[in-house]
C-alpha positions in Angstrom: 22.4 -1.4 27.9 19.6 0.2 29.9 20.1 3.4 27.9 19.2 1.4 24.8 16.2 0.1 26.6 15.0 3.4 27.6 15.9 4.6 24.3 13.6 1.9 22.6 10.6 2.7 25.2 10.6 6.2 24.1 10.8 5.2 20.5 8.0 2.9 21.1 5.8 5.4 23.2 6.5 7.9 20.6 5.2 5.8 17.7 2.2 4.7 19.8 1.3 8.2 20.4 1.7 9.4 16.6 -0.5 6.3 15.6 -3.2 7.2 17.9 -3.3 10.8 16.9 -3.5 9.4 13.1 -6.3 7.1 13.9 -8.2 9.8 15.6 -8.3 11.5 12.5 -10.5 9.4 10.2 -14.0 9.7 10.3 -16.2 7.6 12.4 -17.2 4.3 10.7 -14.7 4.9 7.8 -12.8 1.7 8.8 -14.9 -1.0 7.4 -15.0 -4.7 6.8 -13.8 -5.8 3.3 -17.1 -5.9 1.5 -17.1 -6.1 -2.5 -20.2 -3.9 -3.0 -18.4 -0.9 -1.0 -17.1 1.3 -3.9 -13.4 2.2 -3.4 -11.6 5.1 -4.8 -8.6 2.9 -5.7 -7.2 -0.6 -4.7 -4.3 -2.4 -4.9 -3.5 -5.3 -7.2 -1.1 -8.3 -7.3 1.9 -8.8 -9.9 -0.7 -11.3 -11.9 -3.4 -8.8 -12.3 -1.0 -5.9 -13.9 0.7 -9.0 -15.7 -2.4 -9.8 -17.3 -3.7 -6.4 -18.0 -0.5 -5.6 -19.5 0.1 -8.6 -21.8 3.4 -9.1 -19.6 4.9 -12.0 -17.6 4.7 -11.8 -14.0 8.4 -11.9 -13.9 8.5 -8.8 -16.3 6.2 -6.9 -14.1 8.7 -7.5 -11.2 11.8 -6.3 -13.0 10.0 -2.9 -14.1 9.9 -0.1 -12.0 6.2 1.0 -12.7 5.2 4.6 -11.1 2.1 3.0 -9.7 4.0 0.5 -7.6 3.3 0.4 -3.9 5.8 -1.2 -1.8 4.1 -2.5 1.4 6.8 -4.0 3.3 10.6 -5.9 2.6 9.5 -8.2 -0.2 5.8 -7.2 -0.3 4.9 -5.1 -3.5 1.3 -4.2 -4.9 0.0 -2.1 -7.7 -2.6 0.8 -7.3 -5.4 -0.1 -10.0 -6.1 3.6 -10.6 -2.4 4.0 -11.6 -2.5 1.1 -13.9 -5.6 2.4 -15.6 -4.0 5.8 -16.3 -0.8 4.0 -17.4 -2.4 2.0 -19.9 -4.7 4.7 -21.5 -1.8 7.4 -21.6 0.2 4.9 -23.3 -1.9 3.8 -25.9 
């Protein structure tokens, strides 16, 4: 049991070190509060937004494996707004 705890502690420590080094790479002030006036290169949108723009139902969007789909968690899925735009322009 203690071996398992030691392995878990080492894994958590390694993850923390990796995360800290990743965060240090961000330029100063690049992490900002959500502000609609700040232009963003890309944003993530919901099933409903994609369904409305594609003329589909939400269930149809969920069933498709769209190339701009971004899985954020076990049951959390969003879609790249830029990817959606490119997909719609290329399919017309």
